[in-house]
Backbone and ligand atoms as CSV (ligand in chain L), in Angstrom:
chain,resi,resn,atom,element,x,y,z
A,1,MET,N,N,13.915,-3.080,-3.271
A,1,MET,CA,C,14.444,-3.244,-4.615
A,1,MET,C,C,15.856,-2.809,-4.646
A,2,PRO,N,N,16.619,-3.937,-5.085
A,2,PRO,CA,C,18.085,-3.678,-5.269
A,2,PRO,C,C,18.452,-2.618,-6.049
A,3,MET,N,N,19.759,-2.020,-5.679
A,3,MET,CA,C,20.237,-0.809,-6.383
A,3,MET,C,C,21.028,-1.264,-7.295
A,4,GLY,N,N,20.854,-0.985,-8.581
A,4,GLY,CA,C,21.750,-1.475,-9.618
A,4,GLY,C,C,22.626,-0.221,-9.994
A,5,ARG,N,N,22.730,0.038,-11.207
A,5,ARG,CA,C,23.303,1.149,-11.711
A,5,ARG,C,C,22.479,2.350,-11.566
A,6,VAL,N,N,22.937,3.637,-11.069
A,6,VAL,CA,C,22.206,4.557,-11.096
A,6,VAL,C,C,21.964,5.583,-12.412
A,7,SER,N,N,20.737,6.121,-12.550
A,7,SER,CA,C,20.445,7.047,-13.421
A,7,SER,C,C,20.559,8.568,-12.979
A,8,ARG,N,N,20.960,9.331,-13.790
A,8,ARG,CA,C,20.889,10.853,-13.101
A,8,ARG,C,C,19.882,11.579,-13.749
A,9,THR,N,N,19.028,12.413,-13.249
A,9,THR,CA,C,18.197,13.080,-13.841
A,9,THR,C,C,17.881,14.389,-13.195
A,10,ALA,N,N,17.291,15.267,-13.798
A,10,ALA,CA,C,16.809,16.764,-13.211
A,10,ALA,C,C,15.261,16.401,-13.286
A,11,ILE,N,N,14.823,16.833,-12.225
A,11,ILE,CA,C,13.355,17.178,-11.941
A,11,ILE,C,C,12.989,18.440,-11.301
A,12,SER,N,N,11.715,18.845,-11.676
A,12,SER,CA,C,11.284,19.987,-11.031
A,12,SER,C,C,10.248,19.697,-10.051
A,13,ILE,N,N,10.263,20.176,-8.830
A,13,ILE,CA,C,9.390,19.949,-7.632
A,13,ILE,C,C,9.111,21.386,-7.149
A,14,PRO,N,N,8.136,21.490,-6.255
A,14,PRO,CA,C,7.784,22.904,-5.837
A,14,PRO,C,C,8.761,23.131,-4.648
A,15,ARG,N,N,9.368,24.222,-4.518
A,15,ARG,CA,C,10.481,24.565,-3.873
A,15,ARG,C,C,10.079,24.233,-2.169
A,16,GLU,N,N,8.694,24.502,-1.790
A,16,GLU,CA,C,8.343,24.049,-0.385
A,16,GLU,C,C,8.581,22.706,-0.020
A,17,LEU,N,N,8.032,21.951,-1.197
A,17,LEU,CA,C,8.085,20.432,-0.988
A,17,LEU,C,C,9.546,19.956,-0.718
A,18,MET,N,N,10.512,20.451,-1.654
A,18,MET,CA,C,11.971,20.172,-1.381
A,18,MET,C,C,12.532,20.672,0.080
A,19,SER,N,N,12.043,21.690,0.254
A,19,SER,CA,C,12.261,22.344,1.845
A,19,SER,C,C,11.671,21.561,2.762
A,20,ASP,N,N,10.388,20.950,2.850
A,20,ASP,CA,C,9.901,19.891,3.617
A,20,ASP,C,C,10.696,18.732,3.745
A,21,LEU,N,N,11.252,18.233,2.675
A,21,LEU,CA,C,12.109,17.046,2.427
A,21,LEU,C,C,13.416,17.299,3.171
A,22,ASP,N,N,14.022,18.495,2.938
A,22,ASP,CA,C,15.340,18.699,3.723
A,22,ASP,C,C,15.147,18.993,5.120
A,23,ASP,N,N,13.914,19.305,5.405
A,23,ASP,CA,C,13.726,19.572,7.027
A,23,ASP,C,C,13.636,18.362,7.637
A,24,LEU,N,N,12.826,17.398,7.177
A,24,LEU,CA,C,12.787,16.016,7.451
A,24,LEU,C,C,13.972,15.109,7.676
A,25,LEU,N,N,14.868,15.206,6.479
A,25,LEU,CA,C,15.876,14.598,6.582
A,25,LEU,C,C,17.032,15.036,7.510
A,26,SER,N,N,16.945,16.391,7.773
A,26,SER,CA,C,17.821,16.956,8.739
A,26,SER,C,C,17.487,16.605,10.116
A,27,GLN,N,N,16.147,16.397,10.710
A,27,GLN,CA,C,15.712,16.053,11.573
A,27,GLN,C,C,16.090,14.536,11.974
A,28,LEU,N,N,15.919,13.535,10.737
A,28,LEU,CA,C,16.194,12.258,10.989
A,28,LEU,C,C,17.792,11.955,10.892
A,29,ASN,N,N,18.434,13.328,10.613
A,29,ASN,CA,C,20.002,12.917,10.589
A,29,ASN,C,C,20.351,12.099,9.454
A,30,LEU,N,N,19.643,12.226,8.422
A,30,LEU,CA,C,19.907,11.660,7.062
A,30,LEU,C,C,20.303,12.337,6.255
A,31,LYS,N,N,21.307,12.037,5.240
A,31,LYS,CA,C,22.206,13.122,4.250
A,31,LYS,C,C,21.687,12.995,3.025
A,32,SER,N,N,21.032,11.741,2.406
A,32,SER,CA,C,21.222,11.690,0.957
A,32,SER,C,C,19.609,11.960,0.536
A,33,ARG,N,N,19.414,12.930,-0.225
A,33,ARG,CA,C,18.361,13.524,-0.763
A,33,ARG,C,C,17.801,12.230,-1.891
A,34,SER,N,N,18.956,11.849,-2.597
A,34,SER,CA,C,18.734,10.885,-3.668
A,34,SER,C,C,18.114,9.493,-3.048
A,35,LYS,N,N,18.582,9.100,-1.798
A,35,LYS,CA,C,18.229,7.834,-1.299
A,35,LYS,C,C,16.628,8.164,-0.780
A,36,ALA,N,N,16.345,9.403,-0.355
A,36,ALA,CA,C,14.959,9.588,0.046
A,36,ALA,C,C,14.072,9.653,-1.134
A,37,ILE,N,N,14.438,10.223,-2.224
A,37,ILE,CA,C,13.617,10.257,-3.443
A,37,ILE,C,C,13.485,8.918,-3.902
A,38,SER,N,N,14.542,8.118,-3.985
A,38,SER,CA,C,14.379,6.676,-4.474
A,38,SER,C,C,13.465,5.963,-3.623
A,39,GLU,N,N,13.409,6.135,-2.389
A,39,GLU,CA,C,12.450,5.448,-1.643
A,39,GLU,C,C,11.087,5.809,-2.051
A,40,ALA,N,N,11.012,7.290,-1.945
A,40,ALA,CA,C,9.530,7.795,-2.303
A,40,ALA,C,C,9.225,7.160,-3.597
A,41,ILE,N,N,10.075,7.017,-4.575
A,41,ILE,CA,C,9.433,6.395,-5.844
A,41,ILE,C,C,9.151,4.900,-5.902
A,42,THR,N,N,9.791,4.209,-5.021
A,42,THR,CA,C,9.745,2.810,-4.814
A,42,THR,C,C,8.272,2.641,-4.216
A,43,LEU,N,N,7.958,3.581,-3.198
A,43,LEU,CA,C,6.662,3.391,-2.525
A,43,LEU,C,C,5.550,4.092,-3.530
A,44,TYR,N,N,5.757,4.808,-4.338
A,44,TYR,CA,C,4.821,5.377,-5.463
A,44,TYR,C,C,4.484,4.090,-6.338
A,45,ILE,N,N,5.468,3.277,-6.829
A,45,ILE,CA,C,5.256,2.430,-7.742
A,45,ILE,C,C,4.437,1.272,-7.077
A,46,ALA,N,N,4.860,0.766,-5.603
A,46,ALA,CA,C,4.207,-0.295,-4.848
A,46,ALA,C,C,2.905,0.156,-4.766
A,47,GLU,N,N,2.344,1.501,-4.657
A,47,GLU,CA,C,0.980,1.805,-4.278
A,47,GLU,C,C,0.148,1.659,-5.588
A,48,ARG,N,N,0.794,1.862,-6.686
A,48,ARG,CA,C,0.154,1.939,-8.044
A,48,ARG,C,C,0.351,0.500,-8.910
A,49,TYR,N,N,1.090,-0.236,-8.565
A,49,TYR,CA,C,1.510,-1.403,-9.389
A,49,TYR,C,C,0.309,-2.081,-9.656
A,50,TRP,N,N,-0.640,-2.347,-9.081
A,50,TRP,CA,C,-1.666,-2.989,-9.228
A,50,TRP,C,C,-2.773,-2.614,-10.410
A,51,VAL,N,N,-2.543,-1.316,-10.533
A,51,VAL,CA,C,-3.384,-0.557,-11.679
A,51,VAL,C,C,-3.155,-1.068,-13.061
A,52,LEU,N,N,-1.893,-1.020,-13.574
A,52,LEU,CA,C,-1.499,-1.406,-14.796
A,52,LEU,C,C,-0.982,-2.820,-15.144
A,53,SER,N,N,-0.414,-3.336,-14.042
A,53,SER,CA,C,0.484,-4.580,-14.370
A,53,SER,C,C,-0.498,-5.646,-14.929
A,54,ASP,N,N,0.084,-6.693,-15.547
A,54,ASP,CA,C,-0.479,-7.879,-15.861
A,54,ASP,C,C,-1.047,-8.794,-14.912
A,55,VAL,N,N,-2.342,-8.865,-15.148
A,55,VAL,CA,C,-3.104,-9.542,-14.066
A,55,VAL,C,C,-2.642,-11.024,-13.724
A,56,GLU,N,N,-1.972,-11.552,-14.599
A,56,GLU,CA,C,-1.500,-13.063,-14.257
A,56,GLU,C,C,-0.024,-12.917,-13.214
A,57,LYS,N,N,0.231,-11.900,-13.128
A,57,LYS,CA,C,1.402,-11.878,-12.358
A,57,LYS,C,C,1.183,-12.259,-10.799
A,58,GLU,N,N,2.262,-12.820,-10.180
A,58,GLU,CA,C,2.069,-13.221,-8.926
A,58,GLU,C,C,2.639,-11.839,-8.002
A,59,VAL,N,N,2.044,-11.578,-7.028
A,59,VAL,CA,C,2.267,-10.330,-5.954
A,59,VAL,C,C,2.226,-10.778,-4.701
A,60,ALA,N,N,2.843,-9.894,-3.697
A,60,ALA,CA,C,2.777,-10.201,-2.387
A,60,ALA,C,C,2.236,-8.727,-1.679
A,61,GLY,N,N,1.721,-8.591,-0.839
A,61,GLY,CA,C,1.394,-7.217,-0.528
A,61,GLY,C,C,0.482,-7.129,0.750
A,62,ALA,N,N,-0.043,-5.903,0.891
A,62,ALA,CA,C,-0.992,-5.462,2.064
A,62,ALA,C,C,-2.175,-4.873,1.484
A,63,ILE,N,N,-3.321,-5.083,2.096
A,63,ILE,CA,C,-4.283,-4.073,1.996
A,63,ILE,C,C,-4.853,-3.500,3.208
A,64,ILE,N,N,-4.569,-2.195,3.230
A,64,ILE,CA,C,-4.663,-1.181,4.680
A,64,ILE,C,C,-6.214,-0.709,4.412
A,65,MET,N,N,-6.953,-1.033,5.568
A,65,MET,CA,C,-8.283,-0.266,5.780
A,65,MET,C,C,-8.277,0.112,7.083
A,66,VAL,N,N,-9.280,1.213,7.086
A,66,VAL,CA,C,-9.795,1.923,8.397
A,66,VAL,C,C,-11.318,1.989,8.153
A,67,TYR,N,N,-11.994,1.428,9.108
A,67,TYR,CA,C,-13.505,1.251,8.968
A,67,TYR,C,C,-14.230,1.486,10.070
A,68,ASP,N,N,-15.460,1.628,10.196
A,68,ASP,CA,C,-16.174,1.972,11.101
A,68,ASP,C,C,-16.483,0.459,11.605
A,69,HIS,N,N,-16.443,0.084,13.112
A,69,HIS,CA,C,-16.328,-1.220,13.577
A,69,HIS,C,C,-17.563,-1.834,13.489
A,70,HIS,N,N,-18.684,-1.122,13.370
A,70,HIS,CA,C,-20.104,-1.808,13.100
A,70,HIS,C,C,-20.143,-2.311,11.638
A,71,LYS,N,N,-19.275,-2.162,10.766
A,71,LYS,CA,C,-19.174,-2.679,9.585
A,71,LYS,C,C,-18.395,-3.934,9.360
A,72,GLU,N,N,-17.588,-4.383,10.612
A,72,GLU,CA,C,-16.701,-5.197,10.538
A,72,GLU,C,C,-17.317,-6.558,10.023
A,73,SER,N,N,-18.501,-7.005,10.199
A,73,SER,CA,C,-18.873,-8.258,9.942
A,73,SER,C,C,-19.120,-8.381,8.327
A,74,GLU,N,N,-19.509,-7.121,7.689
A,74,GLU,CA,C,-19.488,-7.012,6.057
A,74,GLU,C,C,-18.000,-7.376,5.705
A,75,ILE,N,N,-17.233,-6.657,6.016
A,75,ILE,CA,C,-15.898,-6.648,5.670
A,75,ILE,C,C,-15.012,-8.058,5.864
A,76,THR,N,N,-15.413,-8.780,6.884
A,76,THR,CA,C,-15.023,-10.210,7.232
A,76,THR,C,C,-15.747,-11.259,6.377
A,77,GLU,N,N,-17.069,-10.982,6.037
A,77,GLU,CA,C,-17.801,-11.903,5.073
A,77,GLU,C,C,-17.046,-11.846,3.660
A,78,VAL,N,N,-16.546,-10.751,3.180
A,78,VAL,CA,C,-15.851,-10.799,1.974
A,78,VAL,C,C,-14.350,-11.616,1.963
A,79,GLN,N,N,-13.679,-11.318,3.197
A,79,GLN,CA,C,-12.656,-11.955,3.419
A,79,GLN,C,C,-12.592,-13.390,3.399
A,80,HIS,N,N,-13.757,-13.903,3.892
A,80,HIS,CA,C,-13.775,-15.431,3.960
A,80,HIS,C,C,-14.129,-16.099,2.457
A,81,LYS,N,N,-14.162,-15.079,1.371
A,81,LYS,CA,C,-14.173,-15.666,0.181
A,81,LYS,C,C,-12.868,-15.795,-0.525
A,82,TYR,N,N,-12.028,-15.167,0.129
A,82,TYR,CA,C,-10.543,-15.272,-0.387
A,82,TYR,C,C,-9.489,-15.908,0.497
A,83,LEU,N,N,-9.810,-17.049,1.040
A,83,LEU,CA,C,-9.071,-17.895,1.771
A,83,LEU,C,C,-7.851,-18.289,1.140
A,84,ASP,N,N,-7.687,-18.335,-0.202
A,84,ASP,CA,C,-6.617,-18.815,-1.039
A,84,ASP,C,C,-5.456,-17.525,-0.985
A,85,LEU,N,N,-6.172,-16.283,-0.733
A,85,LEU,CA,C,-5.271,-15.157,-0.991
A,85,LEU,C,C,-4.929,-14.566,0.105
A,86,ILE,N,N,-5.601,-14.262,1.226
A,86,ILE,CA,C,-5.165,-13.626,2.461
A,86,ILE,C,C,-4.589,-14.723,3.441
A,87,ARG,N,N,-3.224,-14.354,3.612
A,87,ARG,CA,C,-2.548,-15.290,4.396
A,87,ARG,C,C,-2.479,-14.766,5.974
A,88,SER,N,N,-2.613,-13.505,6.255
A,88,SER,CA,C,-2.872,-13.295,7.460
A,88,SER,C,C,-3.558,-11.968,7.723
A,89,THR,N,N,-4.010,-11.543,8.868
A,89,THR,CA,C,-4.798,-10.110,9.102
A,89,THR,C,C,-4.298,-9.766,10.442
A,90,SER,N,N,-4.250,-8.593,10.531
A,90,SER,CA,C,-3.907,-7.849,11.824
A,90,SER,C,C,-4.820,-6.738,12.066
A,91,HIS,N,N,-5.563,-6.758,13.192
A,91,HIS,CA,C,-6.609,-5.743,13.390
A,91,HIS,C,C,-6.154,-5.093,14.717
A,92,VAL,N,N,-6.522,-3.544,14.713
A,92,VAL,CA,C,-6.214,-2.856,15.688
A,92,VAL,C,C,-7.608,-1.889,15.926
A,93,HIS,N,N,-8.258,-1.992,17.170
A,93,HIS,CA,C,-9.247,-0.982,17.580
A,93,HIS,C,C,-8.582,0.340,17.932
A,94,ILE,N,N,-8.908,1.376,16.832
A,94,ILE,CA,C,-8.334,2.498,17.039
A,94,ILE,C,C,-9.080,3.322,18.211
A,95,ASP,N,N,-10.431,3.258,17.960
A,95,ASP,CA,C,-10.925,4.012,19.335
A,95,ASP,C,C,-12.366,3.596,19.284
A,96,GLU,N,N,-13.252,4.123,20.090
A,96,GLU,CA,C,-14.815,3.496,20.332
A,96,GLU,C,C,-15.450,3.115,18.924
A,97,GLU,N,N,-14.972,4.054,17.912
A,97,GLU,CA,C,-15.882,3.738,16.600
A,97,GLU,C,C,-15.043,2.937,15.390
A,98,ARG,N,N,-13.834,3.119,15.403
A,98,ARG,CA,C,-13.023,2.742,14.185
A,98,ARG,C,C,-11.955,1.656,14.476
A,99,CYS,N,N,-11.764,0.791,13.415
A,99,CYS,CA,C,-10.744,-0.322,13.503
A,99,CYS,C,C,-9.900,-0.012,12.298
A,100,MET,N,N,-8.788,-0.555,12.569
A,100,MET,CA,C,-7.861,-0.531,11.235
A,100,MET,C,C,-7.420,-2.140,11.235
A,101,GLU,N,N,-7.502,-2.480,9.881
A,101,GLU,CA,C,-6.828,-3.879,9.622
A,101,GLU,C,C,-5.938,-3.896,8.446
A,102,VAL,N,N,-5.093,-4.756,8.592
A,102,VAL,CA,C,-4.281,-5.039,7.497
A,102,VAL,C,C,-4.336,-6.402,7.096
A,103,LEU,N,N,-4.674,-6.639,5.637
A,103,LEU,CA,C,-4.594,-8.029,5.293
A,103,LEU,C,C,-3.443,-8.241,4.475
A,104,MET,N,N,-2.602,-9.279,4.829
A,104,MET,CA,C,-1.551,-9.827,3.914
A,104,MET,C,C,-1.971,-10.760,3.025
A,105,VAL,N,N,-1.406,-10.344,1.543
A,105,VAL,CA,C,-1.957,-11.261,0.627
A,105,VAL,C,C,-0.803,-11.815,-0.220
A,106,LEU,N,N,-1.014,-12.777,-0.705
A,106,LEU,CA,C,-0.006,-13.537,-1.682
A,106,LEU,C,C,-0.729,-14.328,-2.662
A,107,GLY,N,N,-0.659,-13.902,-3.977
A,107,GLY,CA,C,-1.400,-14.653,-5.002
A,107,GLY,C,C,-1.520,-13.760,-6.211
A,108,SER,N,N,-2.221,-14.205,-7.355
A,108,SER,CA,C,-2.209,-13.432,-8.528
A,108,SER,C,C,-2.810,-12.129,-8.474
A,109,LEU,N,N,-2.403,-11.325,-9.153
A,109,LEU,CA,C,-2.782,-10.017,-9.107
A,109,LEU,C,C,-4.245,-9.750,-9.511
A,110,SER,N,N,-4.633,-10.486,-10.362
A,110,SER,CA,C,-6.195,-10.616,-10.736
A,110,SER,C,C,-7.017,-10.892,-9.468
A,111,ARG,N,N,-6.542,-11.978,-8.637
A,111,ARG,CA,C,-7.296,-12.239,-7.434
A,111,ARG,C,C,-7.362,-11.096,-6.592
A,112,VAL,N,N,-6.205,-10.319,-6.291
A,112,VAL,CA,C,-5.926,-9.361,-5.278
A,112,VAL,C,C,-7.089,-8.375,-5.754
A,113,ARG,N,N,-7.125,-7.954,-7.108
A,113,ARG,CA,C,-8.032,-6.912,-7.739
A,113,ARG,C,C,-9.307,-7.353,-7.417
A,114,GLU,N,N,-9.773,-8.408,-7.555
A,114,GLU,CA,C,-11.182,-8.942,-7.248
A,114,GLU,C,C,-11.585,-8.513,-5.837
A,115,LEU,N,N,-10.603,-8.998,-4.905
A,115,LEU,CA,C,-10.837,-8.701,-3.394
A,115,LEU,C,C,-10.890,-7.332,-3.208
A,116,PHE,N,N,-9.955,-6.554,-3.844
A,116,PHE,CA,C,-9.972,-5.030,-3.592
A,116,PHE,C,C,-11.265,-4.444,-3.886
A,117,LYS,N,N,-11.645,-4.830,-5.305
A,117,LYS,CA,C,-12.962,-4.089,-5.739
A,117,LYS,C,C,-14.163,-4.703,-5.023
A,118,GLU,N,N,-14.283,-5.779,-4.531
A,118,GLU,CA,C,-15.314,-6.266,-3.662
A,118,GLU,C,C,-15.274,-5.172,-2.193
A,119,LEU,N,N,-13.967,-5.038,-1.719
A,119,LEU,CA,C,-13.980,-4.374,-0.360
A,119,LEU,C,C,-14.577,-2.804,-0.896
A,120,GLN,N,N,-14.012,-2.297,-1.997
A,120,GLN,CA,C,-14.341,-0.958,-2.244
A,120,GLN,C,C,-15.824,-0.795,-2.551
A,121,ALA,N,N,-16.470,-1.921,-3.113
A,121,ALA,CA,C,-17.798,-1.747,-3.414
A,121,ALA,C,C,-18.717,-1.804,-2.144
A,122,LEU,N,N,-18.040,-2.233,-1.071
A,122,LEU,CA,C,-18.864,-2.323,0.100
A,122,LEU,C,C,-19.111,-0.559,0.531
A,123,GLY,N,N,-18.101,0.220,0.298
A,123,GLY,CA,C,-18.317,1.637,0.293
A,123,GLY,C,C,-18.085,1.915,2.026
A,124,THR,N,N,-17.507,1.243,2.766
A,124,THR,CA,C,-17.451,1.313,4.077
A,124,THR,C,C,-16.186,1.685,4.707
A,125,ALA,N,N,-15.176,1.352,4.103
A,125,ALA,CA,C,-13.786,1.976,4.442
A,125,ALA,C,C,-13.460,3.452,4.286
A,126,GLU,N,N,-13.032,4.047,5.339
A,126,GLU,CA,C,-12.516,5.439,4.898
A,126,GLU,C,C,-11.114,5.454,4.487
A,127,VAL,N,N,-10.407,4.357,4.746
A,127,VAL,CA,C,-9.080,4.168,3.986
A,127,VAL,C,C,-9.136,2.868,3.691
A,128,LEU,N,N,-8.690,2.913,2.347
A,128,LEU,CA,C,-8.817,1.398,1.446
A,128,LEU,C,C,-7.391,1.444,0.861
A,129,LYS,N,N,-6.285,0.918,1.091
A,129,LYS,CA,C,-4.988,1.086,0.159
A,129,LYS,C,C,-4.421,0.012,0.003
A,130,PRO,N,N,-4.247,-0.455,-1.235
A,130,PRO,CA,C,-3.324,-1.591,-1.519
A,130,PRO,C,C,-1.541,-1.159,-1.629
A,131,PHE,N,N,-0.938,-2.139,-1.251
A,131,PHE,CA,C,0.563,-1.890,-1.336
A,131,PHE,C,C,1.034,-3.390,-1.842
A,132,LEU,N,N,1.327,-3.501,-3.120
A,132,LEU,CA,C,1.942,-4.806,-3.837
A,132,LEU,C,C,3.074,-4.628,-4.404
A,133,VAL,N,N,3.809,-5.796,-4.190
A,133,VAL,CA,C,5.110,-5.875,-4.949
A,133,VAL,C,C,5.162,-7.134,-5.695
A,134,PRO,N,N,5.832,-6.920,-7.159
A,134,PRO,CA,C,6.062,-8.474,-7.744
A,134,PRO,C,C,6.605,-9.308,-7.054
A,135,ARG,N,N,6.144,-10.553,-7.289
A,135,ARG,CA,C,7.066,-11.857,-6.624
A,135,ARG,C,C,7.840,-12.379,-7.997
A,136,GLY,N,N,8.965,-12.650,-7.596
A,136,GLY,CA,C,9.921,-13.309,-8.556
A,136,GLY,C,C,10.418,-12.347,-9.375
L,1,NI,NI,NI,-11.936,-3.491,15.913
């Protein structure tokens, strides 16, 4: 997201959380708390954007899944109903039992919601996480 004018605000967060952030920034040799918190807010919005936004909007994003590899055919079955939406997939075999898969999607938010709900309804993924940003 492009940085326009900035707003100043005061927020209250647990001291330990701020300390964890400062430790991390120090280890990464980064100096700006504001930049880190801006990035965190951007991620927060991207992870929740799909919940409230206008369903007619066009979005781009990813759906990240971790699941038992014995359930792969069910998950693939669902994906084949969304050929218009899923532009690419990436799959890695985590270990003997589990797979991680990322679906890159481009299309209307309503369609992404349908896909997400259908994957959720399978109840097979231990992780099912959308990350969406608006287009245009
Ligand atoms: Ni696999």
